[in-house]
N, C-alpha and C positions, 0 to 999 in steps of 0.2 A: 406511578407504572414502575411494573419491575421491569431492567435492562436485561435483554439479551447476549451472546454473548455472538459474533461473525466474526465472518476472515474470509479478505480479500486477495486473491494472489496475483499478484502483478505480473506482468513476463514482457522486456522490453520488446520495442517492435525492430526488426529483423536488421534493421539500418543499421541498430545500437550494438551487434552484436559484435563487432570491429573495434579495438578505440580507435582505431584510424578513422571515425567517419562520427566520433563526436563533435560537435561544434558549440560552441561558447553559451548559444542560446538554448542547446542541451544540458549546459552544465547546468545554467544558470535555474532551469526548470526541476531536473534532479534537487538540489539546491531549496528549492520552494515547496517544493517537494515535500523534503524534510524538515522545513519550520511547522508544514502546514499538519505533518505530525507528530511535534513537539507541540504544537498548541492543543491537541487532546489531549495528549500525554496531561498534558497541565492542567486539563479538567476532566480528566480522571475516567476519559473516554479510551481510551488506547492502552491498551493492554499491554501488548508487546509487538513489535517493528522488525524487519531483517531479512535479509536475503542470502542467496548460497552463492559462492565461488567457488571457480574465477566467473569474469564475466567472460559469455560466449550465447549460444542456441540454448541450452541446459537452464542458463540461468533464470530464477524467480525470486520473488519478494512473497513475504505474506505480514498483513495486518490483520492482528487482535483486536476485535474493541470488542463493545458493548452498543447498544442503542434498542430505544424503545419498538422498533416496528422495523419489521425487513424495507422497509419502502425508506423508514428513516435511516437506516444500513447504506441501503441503494444510494446515495441522494450523497451520504458522505464517502462514498469510494466514484464516486461520476463526478463530484467538485475538486478531486486529489489534481494537485495543477500538473500532475508527471502523465494522468491519465486527461485530461484536461488540452496542454502539449501535445499530444501527442506521441511521447519519446516511452507511453507504456501502456499497455493494455492492463485491465483489470476483468475480474472474476469473481463476484459475492458466492458464500456461502454459510449458511445458518450451523453452530458449530459450539460441540457439548463436549464441555470440557468433561473428560473422564480421572484427569490423575493432574493434579498441581503442585511442582515441586514448589521450596518454598525459596 
């Protein structure tokens, strides 16, 4: 089965737009989120992930990855610890690579 590229866009919930609102629990959730993405990188599913700076109301992250179906992609997104833990919201999009650098 061919894998298709997808992207999900992550946004911090408004509480975390300000550094002083970050709790130890939220930081731990983001650490677990990072390890979750690393696992997909090791499996060859993750193409790239990152976020914009600084951390404020304009901040967003992206996860570019491959999945067999849109439902499989949605499950990866829904199970992201940052989403499950309520630190971030996510929105999924099918993604078509037009150009790719080395």
